[in-house]
N, C-alpha and C positions, 0 to 999 in steps of 0.2 A: 486507390491511392495513386497519385501522379508519380511517374518515375523521377528519380533524383538526377538533376542535370550536373554532369561532371565534365570538366575540360581537361583532357589528357594532352600534355605537351611532352613530346619525345621525338628526338631527331632521327632515331634508328627506326626505319619504316616497319621492319619485321616485328620488332619488339612492340612498337606502337600498335600495330594491328592485333597482335596476340593479346596484349594487355587490354586493349579496347574491347575485344570479343569477350574476354573473361569478365570484365567489369559489367558489360551489358548482360551477361548471363547471371550476374549477381543482382540485377535489377536497376542498374543505372542507365540513364540515357547519356551516351558518351559522345562528346564533340572532340575531334582530334586535330592537333596542330603539330607541325614539325619544327617551327621556329617561334621565337618570342613575338615577332611582328605579326605572324599569322594568328597566334593565340590572342593577341590584343584585338585584332580585327574581328575574330569570331566572337569574342566576349562582348564586343561593342554591340553586335547584332543580337546575341542571345546570352545574356549574363548568366553564368553558371552559379550553382550553389556551392561548388567546391572545385578546386583546381589541384591536379596532381602533375607536377612538373619535374623533369630532369633538370639538373643544374648545368650540364654541358651542352648548351645550345649554340648553334653556329653563328647566330647574329647578336647575342647579348649574354653576358655572364648571368648565371641563374639568380644570384642574389640581387643584382640590379633589376632584372626582369621582375622578380617578386615585389620589389619596392614599387616599381612603376605600376604593375598590375594592381597591387593593393590600393594605390592612390586612386585608381579608376573604379575599383570594385571592393570597397572596404568591408562589405558584409560577406564576401566570398571566403569560405574556409580554405586555408593554404596547407598543401601537403607537398612533400618532396620525395622523389624516387630517384636515388642517385647511386652511381658507381663509386662515389667517393665516400667510403665508410667512415672517414674521419671528420666529415662535415658536421659542424655544430652551428645552429642558427645564431647569428649575432644578436646582441641585446635589442637592436632595432627591429630585426625580423621577429624576434620573440614578442616584442611589444605589439607588432602588427598581427599577431595570432599564429605564429609558426613556432610552437614549442618543440623541444627535442622529440617528443612522442609523435610528432607529425612527420618525422623524417624516417624513411624506409631505405635501407641499403640494399642494392641489387646483389644477389637475387633476394627479393623480399618474400616473406610468407604472404602470398596473395590473399588467402582466405582471411587472415588476420587484418591485413590492410583494408580490404573491402568492408569487413565487419566494423572496423574502427570508424571509417568514413561514414558508413550508413548510420551508425549509432550517433555520431556527432550531428548529422543532418536531421535527425528525428526529433 
């Protein structure tokens, strides 16, 4: 079976590297980006099956980034990994495929997060 392609967007390099390594160990092929702009460029070249993004990105608010990303990649599953534990997806984001169950607060249960994404992609 082909590895599942996941785009990880996180502006904290140490967290991005550690989370990327963990997700690869779980069987994903992980593309990494530190900004919204970088993520859009990467996804243009290699469209991912799922995206896991932080909301606090240096170049774009997370909700705006997800709207833009979804417009370009409507079949990609959307997930959020955020330090903002009070974040609830707007009705627009929910309509695009980001239900509250796809939002993980930092620090997240990584095994649960990886299992949920894998299950949704199968």
